[in-house]
Backbone as JSON Lines, residues from 0, in Angstrom:
{"i":0,"aa":"X","n":[-5.98,-18.54,0.01],"ca":[-7.15,-17.17,0.0],"c":[-6.27,-16.29,0.7]}
{"i":1,"aa":"X","n":[-6.72,-14.93,0.32],"ca":[-6.65,-13.63,0.97],"c":[-7.46,-12.98,1.97]}
{"i":2,"aa":"X","n":[-7.91,-12.87,2.85],"ca":[-8.48,-12.01,3.7],"c":[-7.83,-10.97,5.15]}
{"i":3,"aa":"X","n":[-7.75,-10.01,4.74],"ca":[-7.13,-8.88,4.83],"c":[-8.1,-8.43,6.24]}
{"i":4,"aa":"X","n":[-9.41,-8.61,6.71],"ca":[-9.97,-8.07,7.58],"c":[-8.91,-7.81,9.04]}
{"i":5,"aa":"X","n":[-8.64,-8.65,9.22],"ca":[-7.93,-8.38,10.58],"c":[-6.99,-7.37,10.75]}
{"i":6,"aa":"X","n":[-6.3,-7.16,9.52],"ca":[-4.83,-5.94,9.11],"c":[-5.64,-4.64,9.28]}
{"i":7,"aa":"X","n":[-7.18,-4.78,8.56],"ca":[-7.75,-3.27,8.53],"c":[-7.54,-2.28,9.78]}
{"i":8,"aa":"X","n":[-8.1,-2.34,10.88],"ca":[-7.15,-1.52,12.18],"c":[-5.99,-0.9,11.95]}
{"i":9,"aa":"X","n":[-5.12,-2.25,12.46],"ca":[-3.58,-1.9,12.2],"c":[-3.09,-0.71,11.29]}
{"i":10,"aa":"X","n":[-3.33,-1.33,10.07],"ca":[-3.34,-0.26,8.98],"c":[-3.72,1.22,8.8]}
{"i":11,"aa":"X","n":[-5.43,1.37,9.48],"ca":[-5.76,2.83,9.57],"c":[-4.8,3.67,9.96]}
{"i":12,"aa":"X","n":[-4.85,2.47,11.54],"ca":[-3.93,3.77,12.19],"c":[-2.59,3.92,12.38]}
{"i":13,"aa":"X","n":[-2.19,3.35,11.29],"ca":[-0.56,3.27,11.58],"c":[0.08,4.62,11.29]}
{"i":14,"aa":"X","n":[-0.46,5.69,10.89],"ca":[0.6,6.67,10.72],"c":[-0.14,7.41,11.93]}
{"i":15,"aa":"X","n":[-1.11,7.25,13.01],"ca":[-1.28,7.79,13.82],"c":[-0.54,7.23,14.8]}
{"i":16,"aa":"X","n":[0.1,5.81,14.79],"ca":[0.55,5.32,15.6],"c":[2.18,5.39,15.58]}
{"i":17,"aa":"X","n":[2.36,5.58,14.36],"ca":[4.08,6.16,14.03],"c":[4.58,5.01,13.86]}
{"i":18,"aa":"X","n":[3.76,4.11,12.95],"ca":[4.78,2.75,12.06],"c":[3.95,2.79,10.97]}
{"i":19,"aa":"X","n":[4.56,3.71,10.02],"ca":[4.03,3.76,8.51],"c":[4.67,2.6,7.67]}
{"i":20,"aa":"X","n":[3.92,2.67,6.91],"ca":[4.43,1.12,5.85],"c":[5.0,1.89,4.99]}
{"i":21,"aa":"X","n":[6.07,0.69,4.68],"ca":[7.14,0.82,4.13],"c":[6.69,0.32,2.5]}
{"i":22,"aa":"X","n":[7.1,0.78,1.28],"ca":[6.36,0.32,-0.31],"c":[7.95,-0.19,-0.43]}
{"i":23,"aa":"X","n":[7.99,-1.28,-1.11],"ca":[8.97,-1.56,-2.22],"c":[8.62,-1.38,-3.59]}
{"i":24,"aa":"X","n":[9.42,-1.03,-4.61],"ca":[9.61,-0.68,-5.69],"c":[10.32,-1.41,-6.49]}
{"i":25,"aa":"X","n":[10.29,-1.81,-8.0],"ca":[11.6,-1.87,-8.48],"c":[10.64,-1.47,-10.06]}
{"i":26,"aa":"X","n":[11.91,-0.67,-10.86],"ca":[11.93,-0.1,-12.44],"c":[11.43,-1.15,-12.91]}
{"i":27,"aa":"X","n":[11.74,-1.49,-14.04],"ca":[11.48,-2.15,-15.28],"c":[12.72,-2.82,-15.56]}
{"i":28,"aa":"X","n":[13.76,-2.25,-14.91],"ca":[15.17,-2.02,-15.8],"c":[15.73,-3.01,-13.77]}
{"i":29,"aa":"X","n":[14.91,-2.75,-13.13],"ca":[15.38,-3.34,-11.47],"c":[16.09,-2.42,-10.72]}
{"i":30,"aa":"X","n":[15.68,-1.02,-10.83],"ca":[16.32,-0.25,-10.07],"c":[15.29,-0.12,-8.29]}
{"i":31,"aa":"X","n":[15.74,-0.19,-8.02],"ca":[14.85,-0.62,-6.54],"c":[14.25,0.55,-5.81]}
{"i":32,"aa":"X","n":[13.39,1.06,-4.98],"ca":[13.02,1.96,-4.19],"c":[12.14,1.62,-3.46]}
{"i":33,"aa":"X","n":[12.35,2.01,-2.08],"ca":[11.86,2.37,-0.98],"c":[11.54,3.35,-0.48]}
{"i":34,"aa":"X","n":[10.05,3.65,-0.11],"ca":[9.48,4.51,0.7],"c":[8.2,4.41,2.02]}
{"i":35,"aa":"X","n":[8.05,5.3,2.55],"ca":[7.02,5.5,3.52],"c":[5.58,5.98,2.52]}
{"i":36,"aa":"X","n":[4.23,4.89,3.37],"ca":[3.09,5.74,2.79],"c":[2.51,5.51,3.9]}
{"i":37,"aa":"X","n":[1.98,7.0,4.16],"ca":[1.34,6.82,4.95],"c":[-0.33,6.72,4.79]}
{"i":38,"aa":"X","n":[-0.97,6.83,3.99],"ca":[-2.07,6.53,3.7],"c":[-2.37,4.88,3.3]}
{"i":39,"aa":"X","n":[-1.9,3.91,3.46],"ca":[-1.97,2.48,3.06],"c":[-3.54,2.25,4.3]}
{"i":40,"aa":"X","n":[-4.26,1.71,2.92],"ca":[-5.62,1.05,3.72],"c":[-5.95,-0.14,3.42]}
{"i":41,"aa":"X","n":[-6.62,-0.84,4.05],"ca":[-7.34,-2.03,3.48],"c":[-8.22,-1.9,2.64]}
{"i":42,"aa":"X","n":[-8.16,-1.84,1.75],"ca":[-9.44,-1.61,0.47],"c":[-11.02,-2.46,0.79]}
{"i":43,"aa":"X","n":[-10.26,-3.77,0.75],"ca":[-11.75,-4.71,1.07],"c":[-10.62,-6.17,1.4]}
{"i":44,"aa":"X","n":[-11.3,-7.02,1.32],"ca":[-10.84,-8.09,1.72],"c":[-9.59,-8.68,0.88]}
{"i":45,"aa":"X","n":[-8.89,-8.38,-0.18],"ca":[-8.06,-9.2,-1.22],"c":[-7.14,-7.56,-1.53]}
{"i":46,"aa":"X","n":[-7.58,-6.42,-1.34],"ca":[-6.84,-5.44,-1.65],"c":[-6.42,-4.62,-0.5]}
{"i":47,"aa":"X","n":[-4.81,-3.89,-0.8],"ca":[-4.82,-2.62,0.12],"c":[-4.86,-1.74,-1.06]}
{"i":48,"aa":"X","n":[-4.77,-0.08,-0.18],"ca":[-4.77,0.9,-1.44],"c":[-3.74,1.92,-0.89]}
{"i":49,"aa":"X","n":[-3.37,2.81,-1.36],"ca":[-2.91,4.22,-1.02],"c":[-2.84,5.19,-1.81]}
{"i":50,"aa":"X","n":[-2.57,6.71,-1.03],"ca":[-3.0,7.73,-2.26],"c":[-1.33,8.28,-2.06]}
{"i":51,"aa":"X","n":[-0.85,8.12,-3.71],"ca":[0.52,8.5,-4.16],"c":[0.35,9.72,-4.41]}
{"i":52,"aa":"X","n":[0.51,10.49,-3.5],"ca":[0.92,12.04,-3.34],"c":[2.42,12.67,-3.99]}
{"i":53,"aa":"X","n":[3.32,11.99,-4.0],"ca":[4.38,12.63,-3.84],"c":[4.98,12.46,-5.63]}
{"i":54,"aa":"X","n":[4.22,11.38,-6.42],"ca":[4.45,11.19,-7.81],"c":[5.76,10.95,-8.72]}
{"i":55,"aa":"X","n":[6.83,10.68,-7.58],"ca":[8.37,10.55,-7.85],"c":[8.38,9.04,-8.58]}
{"i":56,"aa":"X","n":[9.67,8.14,-8.05],"ca":[9.98,7.39,-8.43],"c":[9.07,6.0,-8.31]}
{"i":57,"aa":"X","n":[8.5,5.95,-6.91],"ca":[7.69,4.93,-6.53],"c":[6.28,4.9,-7.47]}
{"i":58,"aa":"X","n":[5.59,5.85,-8.23],"ca":[5.08,6.05,-8.84],"c":[5.24,5.48,-10.9]}
{"i":59,"aa":"X","n":[6.48,6.5,-10.84],"ca":[7.18,5.84,-12.14],"c":[7.8,4.48,-12.36]}
{"i":60,"aa":"X","n":[7.65,3.75,-11.32],"ca":[8.16,2.41,-11.13],"c":[6.9,1.19,-10.9]}
{"i":61,"aa":"X","n":[6.11,1.77,-10.37],"ca":[4.9,1.32,-10.3],"c":[4.09,1.06,-11.77]}
{"i":62,"aa":"X","n":[4.61,1.8,-12.85],"ca":[3.86,2.39,-14.17],"c":[4.7,1.43,-15.28]}
{"i":63,"aa":"X","n":[5.72,1.33,-14.37],"ca":[6.87,0.64,-15.33],"c":[6.69,-1.21,-15.18]}
{"i":64,"aa":"X","n":[6.49,-1.35,-13.95],"ca":[6.66,-2.62,-13.26],"c":[5.48,-2.38,-12.27]}
{"i":65,"aa":"X","n":[4.49,-3.15,-12.22],"ca":[3.44,-3.27,-11.34],"c":[3.43,-4.16,-10.09]}
{"i":66,"aa":"X","n":[4.38,-5.02,-9.69],"ca":[4.86,-5.49,-8.45],"c":[5.36,-4.47,-7.68]}
{"i":67,"aa":"X","n":[4.65,-5.14,-6.57],"ca":[4.81,-4.2,-5.07],"c":[5.28,-5.53,-3.91]}
{"i":68,"aa":"X","n":[6.15,-4.33,-2.63],"ca":[5.73,-4.94,-1.59],"c":[5.45,-4.08,-0.61]}
{"i":69,"aa":"X","n":[4.76,-4.55,0.26],"ca":[4.33,-3.45,1.57],"c":[4.76,-4.09,2.91]}
{"i":70,"aa":"X","n":[5.29,-3.41,3.71],"ca":[6.16,-3.69,4.92],"c":[4.86,-3.26,5.99]}
{"i":71,"aa":"X","n":[4.67,-3.71,7.22],"ca":[3.94,-2.94,8.53],"c":[4.97,-4.29,9.51]}
{"i":72,"aa":"X","n":[5.09,-3.0,10.59],"ca":[5.86,-3.61,11.58],"c":[5.4,-2.4,13.1]}
{"i":73,"aa":"X","n":[4.53,-3.25,13.68],"ca":[4.25,-2.28,15.07],"c":[5.07,-3.34,16.44]}
{"i":74,"aa":"X","n":[6.49,-2.12,16.49],"ca":[7.11,-3.04,17.44],"c":[6.42,-3.29,19.17]}
{"i":75,"aa":"X","n":[5.26,-2.07,19.31],"ca":[4.52,-2.32,20.21],"c":[3.59,-3.52,20.74]}
{"i":76,"aa":"X","n":[2.92,-3.91,19.48],"ca":[1.94,-4.79,19.37],"c":[2.61,-6.18,18.9]}
{"i":77,"aa":"X","n":[3.77,-5.74,18.61],"ca":[4.1,-7.29,17.43],"c":[3.84,-7.97,16.91]}
{"i":78,"aa":"X","n":[3.28,-7.19,15.79],"ca":[2.47,-7.42,14.56],"c":[3.43,-6.55,13.14]}
{"i":79,"aa":"X","n":[3.57,-8.44,12.32],"ca":[4.59,-7.48,11.36],"c":[4.04,-8.26,10.26]}
{"i":80,"aa":"X","n":[4.08,-7.86,8.85],"ca":[3.36,-8.59,7.74],"c":[4.11,-7.99,6.59]}
{"i":81,"aa":"X","n":[4.5,-8.46,5.5],"ca":[4.54,-8.38,4.25],"c":[3.54,-9.03,3.04]}
{"i":82,"aa":"X","n":[3.2,-7.8,2.69],"ca":[1.86,-8.16,1.71],"c":[2.67,-7.87,0.27]}
{"i":83,"aa":"X","n":[2.71,-8.93,-0.55],"ca":[3.41,-8.81,-1.96],"c":[2.17,-9.19,-3.26]}
{"i":84,"aa":"X","n":[2.13,-8.01,-3.81],"ca":[1.16,-8.07,-4.75],"c":[1.4,-7.4,-6.18]}
{"i":85,"aa":"X","n":[0.57,-6.8,-7.09],"ca":[0.31,-6.24,-8.36],"c":[-0.2,-5.05,-8.21]}
{"i":86,"aa":"X","n":[-0.21,-4.33,-9.13],"ca":[-0.81,-2.71,-8.87],"c":[-1.85,-1.95,-10.08]}
{"i":87,"aa":"X","n":[-2.68,-1.51,-9.47],"ca":[-3.02,-0.9,-10.87],"c":[-3.26,0.75,-10.08]}
{"i":88,"aa":"X","n":[-3.11,1.51,-11.46],"ca":[-2.7,3.14,-10.67],"c":[-3.39,3.7,-11.28]}
{"i":89,"aa":"X","n":[-4.22,4.68,-10.57],"ca":[-5.36,5.47,-11.3],"c":[-5.0,6.9,-10.99]}
{"i":90,"aa":"X","n":[-4.93,7.94,-12.12],"ca":[-4.25,8.59,-12.29],"c":[-5.36,9.95,-11.89]}
{"i":91,"aa":"X","n":[-6.5,9.19,-12.76],"ca":[-8.18,9.74,-13.33],"c":[-8.81,9.13,-12.92]}
{"i":92,"aa":"X","n":[-10.67,9.0,-12.67],"ca":[-11.53,8.29,-13.32],"c":[-12.23,7.86,-11.46]}
{"i":93,"aa":"X","n":[-13.22,7.13,-11.64],"ca":[-13.78,6.86,-10.48],"c":[-13.26,5.95,-9.56]}
{"i":94,"aa":"X","n":[-11.86,4.85,-9.74],"ca":[-11.1,4.57,-8.88],"c":[-10.81,5.26,-7.51]}
{"i":95,"aa":"X","n":[-9.87,6.32,-8.69],"ca":[-8.67,7.21,-7.88],"c":[-9.86,8.07,-7.11]}
{"i":96,"aa":"X","n":[-11.02,8.35,-7.4],"ca":[-12.1,9.52,-6.5],"c":[-12.3,8.55,-5.22]}
{"i":97,"aa":"X","n":[-12.76,7.03,-5.59],"ca":[-13.05,6.47,-4.62],"c":[-11.56,6.29,-3.54]}
{"i":98,"aa":"X","n":[-10.44,6.09,-3.76],"ca":[-8.98,6.15,-2.89],"c":[-8.8,7.37,-2.52]}
{"i":99,"aa":"X","n":[-9.05,8.11,-2.82],"ca":[-8.96,9.69,-2.54],"c":[-10.08,9.6,-1.5]}
{"i":100,"aa":"X","n":[-11.44,9.37,-1.59],"ca":[-12.32,9.85,-0.75],"c":[-12.45,8.77,0.78]}
{"i":101,"aa":"X","n":[-11.29,7.4,0.57],"ca":[-11.1,7.31,1.95],"c":[-9.59,6.77,2.62]}
{"i":102,"aa":"X","n":[-8.79,8.04,1.9],"ca":[-7.63,8.33,2.11],"c":[-7.8,9.53,3.19]}
{"i":103,"aa":"X","n":[-6.72,8.68,4.47],"ca":[-6.96,9.79,5.69],"c":[-6.6,11.22,5.41]}
{"i":104,"aa":"X","n":[-7.3,12.28,5.91],"ca":[-7.37,13.57,6.2],"c":[-5.53,14.23,6.09]}
{"i":105,"aa":"X","n":[-4.76,13.64,6.88],"ca":[-3.15,13.94,7.05],"c":[-2.6,13.68,5.95]}
{"i":106,"aa":"X","n":[-3.01,12.36,5.44],"ca":[-2.37,12.57,3.66],"c":[-2.66,13.45,2.89]}
{"i":107,"aa":"X","n":[-4.06,13.75,2.82],"ca":[-4.81,14.51,1.44],"c":[-4.44,16.03,2.45]}
{"i":108,"aa":"X","n":[-4.01,16.34,3.63],"ca":[-3.4,17.61,3.65],"c":[-2.22,17.87,2.81]}
{"i":109,"aa":"X","n":[-1.16,16.7,3.22],"ca":[-0.15,17.04,2.63],"c":[-0.07,17.37,0.74]}
{"i":110,"aa":"X","n":[-1.48,17.01,0.06],"ca":[-1.83,17.1,-1.21],"c":[-2.53,18.25,-1.6]}
{"i":111,"aa":"X","n":[-2.32,19.51,-1.12],"ca":[-3.6,20.66,-1.08],"c":[-4.5,20.32,-2.82]}
{"i":112,"aa":"X","n":[-3.72,20.35,-3.48],"ca":[-4.35,20.02,-4.8],"c":[-4.64,18.79,-5.33]}
{"i":113,"aa":"X","n":[-4.61,18.08,-4.59],"ca":[-5.28,16.72,-4.79],"c":[-5.26,16.1,-6.24]}
{"i":114,"aa":"X","n":[-3.68,16.55,-6.4],"ca":[-3.17,15.91,-7.76],"c":[-2.63,14.44,-7.56]}
{"i":115,"aa":"X","n":[-2.34,13.85,-6.73],"ca":[-1.84,12.68,-6.15],"c":[-2.51,11.56,-7.08]}
{"i":116,"aa":"X","n":[-2.26,10.46,-7.17],"ca":[-3.09,8.84,-7.99],"c":[-3.11,8.45,-6.89]}
{"i":117,"aa":"X","n":[-4.3,7.38,-6.76],"ca":[-5.01,6.01,-6.33],"c":[-4.21,4.89,-6.87]}
{"i":118,"aa":"X","n":[-3.58,3.98,-6.21],"ca":[-2.56,2.98,-5.84],"c":[-3.45,1.35,-5.51]}
{"i":119,"aa":"X","n":[-3.93,0.67,-6.21],"ca":[-4.87,-0.55,-5.5],"c":[-3.77,-1.73,-5.93]}
{"i":120,"aa":"X","n":[-4.0,-2.44,-5.25],"ca":[-2.66,-3.23,-4.86],"c":[-3.83,-4.76,-4.45]}
{"i":121,"aa":"X","n":[-3.51,-5.74,-5.15],"ca":[-4.15,-6.89,-5.5],"c":[-3.17,-7.98,-4.65]}
{"i":122,"aa":"X","n":[-3.2,-8.07,-3.16],"ca":[-2.58,-9.03,-2.45],"c":[-2.49,-10.4,-3.01]}
{"i":123,"aa":"X","n":[-1.47,-10.79,-3.73],"ca":[-1.03,-12.42,-4.18],"c":[-0.56,-13.33,-2.75]}
{"i":124,"aa":"X","n":[0.03,-12.6,-1.78],"ca":[0.58,-13.0,-0.4],"c":[0.74,-12.46,0.9]}
{"i":125,"aa":"X","n":[0.7,-13.31,1.86],"ca":[0.82,-12.22,2.88],"c":[1.96,-12.97,3.79]}
{"i":126,"aa":"X","n":[3.03,-12.26,4.28],"ca":[4.08,-13.16,5.22],"c":[4.19,-12.68,6.62]}
{"i":127,"aa":"X","n":[4.68,-13.4,7.41],"ca":[4.99,-12.42,8.79],"c":[6.19,-11.68,9.09]}
{"i":128,"aa":"X","n":[6.63,-11.25,9.84],"ca":[7.54,-10.93,10.09],"c":[9.16,-11.19,9.68]}
{"i":129,"aa":"X","n":[8.72,-13.31,10.11],"ca":[9.89,-14.19,9.84],"c":[9.96,-14.47,8.37]}
{"i":130,"aa":"X","n":[8.99,-14.31,7.2],"ca":[8.64,-14.4,5.95],"c":[8.13,-15.82,5.45]}
{"i":131,"aa":"X","n":[7.21,-15.95,6.92],"ca":[6.49,-17.47,6.61],"c":[5.33,-17.14,6.45]}
{"i":132,"aa":"X","n":[4.81,-17.88,5.45],"ca":[3.69,-17.42,4.77],"c":[2.38,-17.8,4.97]}
{"i":133,"aa":"X","n":[1.88,-16.6,5.62],"ca":[0.27,-16.66,6.17],"c":[-1.0,-16.76,5.22]}
{"i":134,"aa":"X","n":[-1.11,-16.13,4.08],"ca":[-1.86,-16.16,3.47],"c":[-1.59,-16.32,1.61]}
{"i":135,"aa":"X","n":[-2.4,-17.0,0.88],"ca":[-1.99,-16.8,-0.51],"c":[-3.06,-16.7,-1.2]}
{"i":136,"aa":"X","n":[-2.91,-16.09,-2.1],"ca":[-4.75,-16.29,-3.1],"c":[-4.39,-17.65,-3.87]}
{"i":137,"aa":"X","n":[-5.42,-18.12,-3.81],"ca":[-5.99,-19.52,-4.64],"c":[-5.03,-19.54,-6.06]}
{"i":138,"aa":"X","n":[-4.91,-20.33,-6.58],"ca":[-4.54,-20.64,-7.92],"c":[-3.21,-20.07,-8.25]}
């Protein structure tokens, strides 16, 4: 079972804390990409979400290959998690609007035209910094 409740506060303050999440993706032919995402949030008990404002390699990769890994590490609190999952990309519609409405202002300020897309991550597995499985989706 996945329950991200305890991760909500650390992820919501990651940008302000200077420990922005890293996101890893791969294209359909396996080309890797890694980038920082300051808008990562716990969406609900088993989903993460972020505002994809750059609309470059990360978005292209996720539309080709919905597999994603998110890495969070805060050396001050000694918390570290990897979240593995699959995504739904929302370029328009109500999900996009909901994700945008919950995105931190600092990230929205970097997208003044609000041209970004919402990305919803269905978390399948959570590991700690050493790779030990902490949570896994049933089934």
